[in-house]
C-alpha positions as semicolon CSV with decimal commas, in nm:
position;residue;x (nm);y (nm);z (nm)
1;X;-7,010;-2,638;3,043
2;X;-7,216;-2,926;3,002
3;X;-7,062;-3,246;2,898
4;X;-7,110;-3,337;2,537
5;X;-7,277;-3,684;2,392
6;X;-6,978;-3,905;2,528
7;X;-6,941;-3,759;2,863
8;X;-6,652;-3,504;2,834
9;X;-6,563;-3,190;2,838
10;X;-6,353;-3,005;2,577
11;X;-6,030;-2,838;2,677
12;X;-5,871;-2,571;2,544
13;X;-5,470;-2,526;2,468
14;X;-5,430;-2,169;2,611
15;X;-5,079;-2,125;2,369
16;X;-5,293;-2,219;2,059
17;X;-5,652;-2,147;2,142
18;X;-5,741;-2,496;2,021
19;X;-5,941;-2,788;2,179
20;X;-5,718;-3,031;2,178
21;X;-5,785;-3,255;2,472
22;X;-6,103;-3,390;2,644
23;X;-6,192;-3,485;3,006
24;X;-6,449;-3,704;3,184
25;X;-6,738;-3,535;3,346
26;X;-6,818;-3,760;3,628
27;X;-7,182;-3,814;3,661
28;X;-7,336;-3,763;4,043
29;X;-7,377;-4,151;4,062
30;X;-7,010;-4,190;3,945
31;X;-6,926;-3,965;4,243
32;X;-7,156;-4,156;4,504
33;X;-6,993;-4,483;4,419
34;X;-6,659;-4,323;4,471
35;X;-6,753;-4,167;4,795
36;X;-6,902;-4,453;4,933
37;X;-6,549;-4,677;4,869
38;X;-6,384;-4,392;5,055
39;X;-6,623;-4,439;5,333
40;X;-6,537;-4,806;5,339
41;X;-6,157;-4,742;5,363
42;X;-6,182;-4,425;5,632
43;X;-6,179;-4,647;5,942
44;X;-5,879;-4,840;5,861
45;X;-5,691;-4,516;5,700
46;X;-5,753;-4,360;6,036
47;X;-5,637;-4,661;6,208
48;X;-5,341;-4,705;6,034
49;X;-5,191;-4,369;6,239
50;X;-4,990;-4,072;6,140
51;X;-4,659;-4,266;6,062
52;X;-4,876;-4,537;5,880
53;X;-5,018;-4,306;5,651
54;X;-4,714;-4,045;5,631
55;X;-4,565;-4,375;5,471
56;X;-4,797;-4,386;5,201
57;X;-4,769;-4,040;5,149
58;X;-4,393;-4,051;5,140
59;X;-4,387;-4,347;4,893
60;X;-4,613;-4,138;4,708
61;X;-4,390;-3,848;4,707
62;X;-4,137;-4,097;4,539
63;X;-4,354;-4,189;4,277
64;X;-4,425;-3,823;4,174
65;X;-4,048;-3,727;4,156
66;X;-4,017;-4,027;3,945
67;X;-4,294;-3,890;3,706
68;X;-4,160;-3,525;3,734
69;X;-4,059;-3,487;3,372
70;X;-4,412;-3,586;3,285
71;X;-4,652;-3,410;3,543
72;X;-4,453;-3,128;3,460
73;X;-4,477;-3,105;3,086
74;X;-4,852;-3,166;3,157
75;X;-4,873;-2,860;3,365
76;X;-4,684;-2,684;3,096
77;X;-4,953;-2,783;2,810
78;X;-5,228;-2,694;3,108
79;X;-5,067;-2,339;3,212
80;X;-4,901;-2,260;2,861
81;X;-4,619;-2,197;3,097
82;X;-4,253;-2,423;3,157
83;X;-4,052;-2,284;3,430
84;X;-4,292;-2,248;3,667
85;X;-4,494;-2,599;3,575
86;X;-4,215;-2,776;3,689
87;X;-4,143;-2,597;3,961
88;X;-4,515;-2,696;4,076
89;X;-4,397;-3,040;4,059
90;X;-4,123;-2,995;4,285
91;X;-4,315;-2,775;4,514
92;X;-4,575;-3,063;4,550
93;X;-4,329;-3,300;4,657
94;X;-4,174;-3,087;4,936
95;X;-4,511;-2,989;5,066
96;X;-4,541;-3,387;5,097
97;X;-4,224;-3,385;5,313
98;X;-4,291;-3,106;5,500
99;X;-4,645;-3,225;5,648
100;X;-4,483;-3,582;5,661
101;X;-4,280;-3,472;5,923
102;X;-4,496;-3,199;6,099
103;X;-4,771;-3,421;6,121
104;X;-4,710;-3,661;6,406
105;X;-4,582;-3,382;6,644
106;X;-4,951;-3,202;6,550
107;X;-5,136;-3,577;6,572
108;X;-5,028;-3,634;6,941
109;X;-5,150;-3,279;7,088
110;X;-5,495;-3,466;7,185
111;X;-5,422;-3,497;7,582
112;X;-5,639;-3,489;7,845
113;X;-5,629;-3,338;8,185
114;X;-5,834;-3,248;8,509
115;X;-6,137;-3,009;8,497
116;X;-6,064;-2,674;8,658
117;X;-6,457;-2,628;8,718
118;X;-6,528;-2,960;8,832
119;X;-6,213;-3,115;8,987
120;X;-6,368;-3,463;9,027
121;X;-6,386;-3,471;8,656
122;X;-6,075;-3,584;8,435
123;X;-6,055;-3,608;8,046
124;X;-5,922;-3,712;7,753
125;X;-5,898;-3,596;7,416
126;X;-5,918;-3,787;7,084
127;X;-5,902;-3,626;6,731
128;X;-6,116;-3,734;6,504
129;X;-6,102;-3,672;6,105
130;X;-6,379;-3,591;5,881
131;X;-6,432;-3,906;5,708
132;X;-6,448;-3,781;5,335
133;X;-6,313;-3,449;5,217
134;X;-6,433;-3,278;4,914
135;X;-6,169;-3,065;4,749
136;X;-6,261;-2,832;4,455
137;X;-5,919;-2,681;4,308
138;X;-5,871;-2,407;4,045
139;X;-5,696;-2,373;3,721
140;X;-5,430;-2,105;3,768
141;X;-5,211;-2,337;3,994
142;X;-5,346;-2,687;3,958
143;X;-5,114;-2,909;4,146
144;X;-5,009;-2,719;4,405
145;X;-5,342;-2,591;4,498
146;X;-5,494;-2,946;4,456
147;X;-5,236;-3,109;4,708
148;X;-5,214;-2,789;4,931
149;X;-5,528;-2,899;5,126
150;X;-5,546;-3,288;4,995
151;X;-5,180;-3,410;5,180
152;X;-5,243;-3,227;5,509
153;X;-5,608;-3,359;5,509
154;X;-5,493;-3,772;5,444
155;X;-5,188;-3,714;5,714
156;X;-5,476;-3,632;5,964
157;X;-5,691;-3,946;5,848
158;X;-5,961;-3,824;5,623
159;X;-5,997;-3,960;5,296
160;X;-6,038;-3,748;4,991
161;X;-6,287;-3,674;4,714
162;X;-6,052;-3,454;4,470
163;X;-6,196;-3,261;4,184
164;X;-5,960;-3,057;4,024
165;X;-6,054;-2,780;3,764
166;X;-6,191;-2,877;3,431
167;X;-5,984;-2,570;3,263
168;X;-5,630;-2,797;3,353
169;X;-5,691;-3,156;3,389
170;X;-5,398;-3,295;3,155
171;X;-5,178;-3,340;3,513
172;X;-5,426;-3,559;3,689
173;X;-5,318;-3,879;3,447
174;X;-4,964;-3,868;3,569
175;X;-5,094;-3,780;3,933
176;X;-5,356;-4,034;3,910
177;X;-5,060;-4,323;3,760
178;X;-4,825;-4,251;4,024
179;X;-5,093;-4,315;4,275
180;X;-5,140;-4,647;4,142
181;X;-4,828;-4,743;4,265
182;X;-4,907;-4,669;4,601
183;X;-5,235;-4,901;4,719
184;X;-5,310;-4,789;5,053
185;X;-5,333;-4,414;4,939
186;X;-5,523;-4,525;4,625
187;X;-5,791;-4,656;4,816
188;X;-5,854;-4,334;4,999
189;X;-5,789;-4,049;4,770
190;X;-5,953;-4,048;4,415
191;X;-5,944;-3,810;4,175
192;X;-6,237;-3,684;3,985
193;X;-6,288;-3,478;3,649
194;X;-6,574;-3,313;3,575
195;X;-6,710;-2,885;3,582
196;X;-6,988;-2,767;3,835
197;X;-7,181;-3,068;3,784
198;X;-6,931;-3,254;3,937
199;X;-6,796;-3,024;4,175
200;X;-7,150;-3,011;4,284
201;X;-7,197;-3,375;4,349
202;X;-6,889;-3,357;4,535
203;X;-7,011;-3,151;4,781
204;X;-7,288;-3,384;4,840
205;X;-7,095;-3,653;4,947
206;X;-6,837;-3,493;5,146
207;X;-6,781;-3,429;5,506
208;X;-6,622;-3,140;5,492
209;X;-6,494;-2,928;5,147
210;X;-6,190;-2,692;5,052
211;X;-6,257;-2,476;4,742
212;X;-6,032;-2,213;4,596
213;X;-6,155;-2,001;4,359
214;X;-6,377;-1,697;4,291
215;X;-6,602;-1,512;4,537
216;X;-6,930;-1,587;4,291
217;X;-6,845;-1,977;4,299
218;X;-6,748;-1,972;4,690
219;X;-7,063;-1,850;4,755
220;X;-7,235;-2,127;4,575
221;X;-7,023;-2,381;4,722
222;X;-7,077;-2,222;5,106
223;X;-7,443;-2,206;5,048
224;X;-7,457;-2,608;4,897
225;X;-7,258;-2,698;5,250
226;X;-7,476;-2,467;5,472
227;X;-7,769;-2,716;5,370
228;X;-7,542;-2,996;5,389
229;X;-7,430;-2,887;5,790
230;X;-7,092;-2,951;5,665
231;X;-6,783;-2,701;5,693
232;X;-6,645;-2,529;5,402
233;X;-6,267;-2,410;5,390
234;X;-6,286;-2,095;5,128
235;X;-5,971;-1,960;5,002
236;X;-6,137;-1,715;4,747
237;X;-6,016;-1,391;4,539
238;X;-5,838;-1,089;4,648
239;X;-5,781;-0,708;4,560
240;X;-5,480;-0,697;4,692
241;X;-5,299;-0,343;4,746
242;X;-4,967;-0,230;4,856
243;X;-4,849;0,106;4,984
244;X;-4,536;0,284;4,906
245;X;-4,425;0,566;5,184
246;X;-4,172;0,834;5,096
247;X;-3,874;0,639;5,299
248;X;-3,906;0,321;5,076
249;X;-3,663;0,184;4,877
250;X;-3,811;0,250;4,537
251;X;-3,614;0,051;4,297
252;X;-3,710;-0,266;4,555
253;X;-4,057;-0,176;4,581
254;X;-4,111;-0,144;4,240
255;X;-3,928;-0,483;4,142
256;X;-4,121;-0,661;4,397
257;X;-4,440;-0,506;4,281
258;X;-4,432;-0,572;3,927
259;X;-4,287;-0,924;3,976
260;X;-4,610;-0,969;4,169
261;X;-4,859;-0,827;3,991
262;X;-4,752;-0,973;3,653
263;X;-4,587;-1,292;3,768
264;X;-4,775;-1,596;3,612
265;X;-4,931;-1,351;3,421
266;X;-5,111;-1,188;3,721
267;X;-5,330;-1,504;3,758
268;X;-5,235;-1,542;4,139
269;X;-5,498;-1,448;4,445
270;X;-5,197;-1,291;4,605
271;X;-5,099;-1,087;4,301
272;X;-5,085;-0,711;4,378
273;X;-5,349;-0,520;4,214
274;X;-5,374;-0,163;4,360
275;X;-5,071;0,038;4,432
276;X;-5,073;0,349;4,642
277;X;-4,762;0,574;4,601
278;X;-4,688;0,859;4,834
279;X;-4,724;1,175;4,620
280;X;-4,369;1,280;4,677
281;X;-4,205;1,019;4,525
282;X;-4,440;0,958;4,322
283;X;-4,295;1,060;3,968
284;X;-3,997;0,870;4,042
285;X;-4,145;0,550;4,127
286;X;-4,387;0,548;3,839
287;X;-4,105;0,578;3,564
288;X;-3,921;0,274;3,765
289;X;-4,240;0,057;3,768
290;X;-4,281;0,133;3,378
291;X;-3,939;0,070;3,342
292;X;-3,958;-0,279;3,487
293;X;-4,303;-0,397;3,314
294;X;-4,176;-0,286;2,993
295;X;-3,865;-0,538;3,065
296;X;-4,111;-0,789;3,101
297;X;-4,143;-1,057;2,800
298;X;-4,411;-1,285;2,674
299;X;-4,287;-1,661;2,654
300;X;-4,401;-1,646;2,281
301;X;-4,328;-1,790;2,036
302;X;-4,036;-1,941;2,223
303;X;-4,171;-2,109;2,573
304;X;-3,870;-2,139;2,683
305;X;-3,800;-1,754;2,669
306;X;-3,978;-1,467;2,833
307;X;-4,099;-1,397;3,161
308;X;-4,509;-1,468;3,139
309;X;-4,711;-1,703;2,961
310;X;-5,073;-1,705;2,819
311;X;-5,393;-1,639;2,984
312;X;-5,496;-2,027;3,050
313;X;-5,887;-1,900;3,104
314;X;-6,007;-1,752;2,757
315;X;-6,303;-1,592;2,965
316;X;-6,043;-1,419;3,159
317;X;-5,908;-1,215;2,860
318;X;-6,254;-1,044;2,815
319;X;-6,283;-0,953;3,187
320;X;-5,946;-0,798;3,153
321;X;-6,028;-0,593;2,834
322;X;-6,372;-0,509;3,005
323;X;-6,188;-0,339;3,309
324;X;-5,919;-0,182;3,051
325;X;-6,229;-0,038;2,859
326;X;-6,418;0,096;3,150
327;X;-6,067;0,255;3,297
328;X;-6,022;0,451;2,942
329;X;-6,350;0,532;2,943
330;X;-6,338;0,724;3,263
331;X;-6,016;0,904;3,227
332;X;-5,762;0,667;3,316
333;X;-5,414;0,654;3,100
334;X;-5,214;0,380;3,013
335;X;-4,844;0,435;3,036
336;X;-4,783;0,103;2,903
337;X;-4,898;-0,195;2,771
338;X;-5,285;-0,187;2,785
339;X;-5,418;-0,469;2,516
340;X;-5,492;-0,831;2,457
341;X;-5,299;-0,960;2,198
342;X;-5,346;-1,319;1,994
343;X;-5,042;-1,508;1,912
344;X;-5,057;-1,861;1,791
345;X;-5,457;-1,830;1,888
346;X;-5,390;-1,780;2,218
347;X;-5,447;-1,482;2,436
348;X;-5,188;-1,274;2,625
349;X;-5,193;-0,937;2,817
350;X;-4,864;-0,743;2,809
351;X;-4,780;-0,616;3,142
352;X;-5,002;-0,268;3,201
353;X;-4,918;0,018;3,397
354;X;-5,204;0,278;3,435
355;X;-5,260;0,635;3,634
356;X;-5,505;0,893;3,662
357;X;-5,719;0,568;3,797
358;X;-6,055;0,649;4,016
359;X;-6,197;0,406;4,326
360;X;-6,520;0,387;4,102
361;X;-6,320;0,180;3,813
362;X;-6,386;-0,150;3,754
363;X;-6,000;-0,226;3,781
364;X;-6,003;-0,061;4,153
365;X;-6,323;-0,289;4,275
366;X;-6,339;-0,625;4,103
367;X;-6,050;-0,886;4,089
368;X;-5,866;-0,859;3,791
369;X;-5,650;-1,218;3,796
370;X;-5,428;-0,998;3,522
371;X;-5,117;-0,810;3,468
372;X;-5,234;-0,494;3,551
373;X;-5,098;-0,226;3,784
374;X;-5,280;0,095;3,894
375;X;-5,048;0,313;4,043
376;X;-5,220;0,567;4,265
377;X;-5,062;0,896;4,428
378;X;-5,146;0,986;4,832
379;X;-5,089;1,244;5,040
380;X;-5,113;1,098;5,407
381;X;-5,074;0,773;5,566
382;X;-5,405;0,792;5,703
383;X;-5,543;0,821;5,344
384;X;-5,338;0,574;5,183
385;X;-5,465;0,336;5,480
386;X;-5,835;0,432;5,426
387;X;-5,842;0,352;5,075
388;X;-5,619;0,024;5,055
389;X;-5,902;-0,069;5,323
390;X;-6,208;0,039;5,099
391;X;-6,285;-0,293;4,940
392;X;-6,519;-0,618;4,961
393;X;-6,183;-0,842;4,941
394;X;-5,907;-0,893;5,255
395;X;-5,631;-1,127;5,161
396;X;-5,345;-0,980;5,159
397;X;-5,105;-0,670;5,077
398;X;-4,781;-0,525;5,081
399;X;-4,591;-0,236;5,243
400;X;-4,258;-0,079;5,182
401;X;-4,153;0,146;5,390
402;X;-3,774;0,276;5,510
403;X;-3,798;0,139;5,875
404;X;-3,933;-0,185;5,955
405;X;-4,151;-0,003;6,219
406;X;-4,290;0,286;6,047
407;X;-4,431;-0,057;5,778
408;X;-4,548;-0,200;6,047
409;X;-4,750;0,094;6,157
410;X;-4,950;0,103;5,827
411;X;-4,949;-0,272;5,784
412;X;-5,141;-0,326;6,139
413;X;-5,432;-0,092;6,040
414;X;-5,489;-0,270;5,695
415;X;-5,790;-0,505;5,695
416;X;-5,607;-0,838;5,558
417;X;-5,501;-1,152;5,654
418;X;-5,118;-1,125;5,537
419;X;-4,883;-0,813;5,488
420;X;-4,584;-0,867;5,314
421;X;-4,334;-0,590;5,426
422;X;-4,094;-0,492;5,203
423;X;-4,172;-0,743;4,974
424;X;-4,486;-0,842;4,765
425;X;-4,705;-1,210;4,785
426;X;-4,486;-1,386;5,038
427;X;-4,778;-1,593;5,143
428;X;-4,677;-1,785;4,770
429;X;-4,362;-1,854;4,926
430;X;-4,431;-1,881;5,267
431;X;-4,697;-2,168;5,366
432;X;-4,558;-2,225;5,699
433;X;-4,702;-1,898;5,881
434;X;-5,067;-1,956;5,990
435;X;-5,329;-1,641;5,843
436;X;-5,671;-1,623;5,762
437;X;-5,842;-1,452;5,474
438;X;-6,072;-1,150;5,586
439;X;-6,367;-1,025;5,419
440;X;-6,502;-1,200;5,105
441;X;-6,145;-1,339;5,017
442;X;-6,188;-1,602;5,227
443;X;-6,391;-1,844;5,523
444;X;-6,262;-2,105;5,733
445;X;-5,945;-2,231;5,927
446;X;-5,610;-2,145;5,813
447;X;-5,482;-2,337;5,528
448;X;-5,117;-2,227;5,598
449;X;-4,894;-2,373;5,909
450;X;-5,035;-2,610;6,162
451;X;-5,383;-2,505;6,113
452;X;-5,372;-2,640;5,773
453;X;-5,413;-2,967;5,941
454;X;-5,564;-2,936;6,245
455;X;-5,885;-2,797;6,070
456;X;-5,931;-3,147;5,928
457;X;-5,969;-3,299;6,286
458;X;-6,262;-3,245;6,516
459;X;-6,205;-3,302;6,891
460;X;-6,392;-3,578;7,092
461;X;-6,374;-3,565;7,461
462;X;-6,385;-3,802;7,677
463;X;-6,497;-3,729;8,038
464;X;-6,443;-3,939;8,315
465;X;-6,620;-3,903;8,660
466;X;-6,377;-3,989;8,933
467;X;-6,649;-3,914;9,215
468;X;-7,000;-4,064;9,285
469;X;-7,274;-3,920;8,994
470;X;-7,471;-3,691;9,132
471;X;-7,867;-3,804;9,215
472;X;-8,176;-3,658;9,078
473;X;-8,195;-3,477;9,396
474;X;-7,981;-3,230;9,287
475;X;-8,289;-3,076;9,102
476;X;-8,507;-3,062;9,411
477;X;-8,699;-2,758;9,463
478;X;-8,611;-2,499;9,751
479;X;-8,242;-2,550;9,754
480;X;-8,167;-2,138;9,622
481;X;-7,851;-2,095;9,730
482;X;-7,802;-1,739;9,949
483;X;-7,628;-1,457;9,739
């Protein structure tokens, strides 16, 4: 989408389907100017030390807390859901608190010692932050997924050029207003808005880039970063499988799977999108899942009722419908839901459970990002593992079994970065445990756990020779040692 004559982009309200907002599209020259200002501040921000940086971050957290209502309502309009919007604000504040508590210990990890290989050499390590980190964040969880990278980068001593999605930009106004109350932080965190051109300009100016979004766009970001020879930390899509064994608590499994697949209208990368069920319990489990799904209500017309909101990004509705059409044409049977609805101009998708699905269907191969639950019976654990691994993605998964040992035996064979045991999508709430994305689901150090901080720091080694330096005669010929 290109900017209009006034240099802005249209923004659609997901509940009404109307363009009721416009956001500035920053130009490449403006991005370059912002990045230049950040570079001028980078050394002083690093020199402030982790305690000084965390003091500024903590003050920002307090400013955000004072604006929690305003931020929450902006996110509500952005995403069409209220409860989770306000949860995002609290989670963002908690995120700042977490890194302010954890960063000092991590920053103190740079130590020295003696080389075991050359005992006369002692060394000291210094942690060196990337001067400017570019962050391009997505539309599905706008605030948390903007700050999940920005906060640890700032705590580590980097300056940040943050571009949230142009699909959900309203929250950036109160976010930036809170930033003005902390001048020290306002000098090193710049929030810029715009579409793909603005994102490309951010990568052009950054020393490292973080991107959360689709695999297709992630490839473009990675190639762009590679041309500039800068690291790219990518958190991309998923096609997360669940395996339900015959010994599992079926009520618990049905409850967790529906929550994961349908919650947030399925608009989360860790949503479960394929469910493999042991054939002996398949009929009973199918009934439980359908019953759970049919209890879910849209938050329409009253936003303060129901459990799921509209599809935030209009083109996503077309993708979901295309997957449904393809599945039905190939023989899939819809057990509940199965359609995109329009209410008040917005687009909504009822929780949809399908069976008689096959591996070649689009909804089994491509990320859906919507509330579809395909159920697939299996005969043996080996079959379930093989089919779960038959994917280009490797973000996360879930296993439900009667014992922890049985679940772990299966989980350890899944080609994914995290597996929830007897629950689903735990990576959405457990952020202090490191995990990597496998296959096309991502690249680079973990954003979870302590790696979320360490990845923004490079190690500089100071090598101190305590003996005399070796002379050039070290290279004299005729000194070949005997075996």
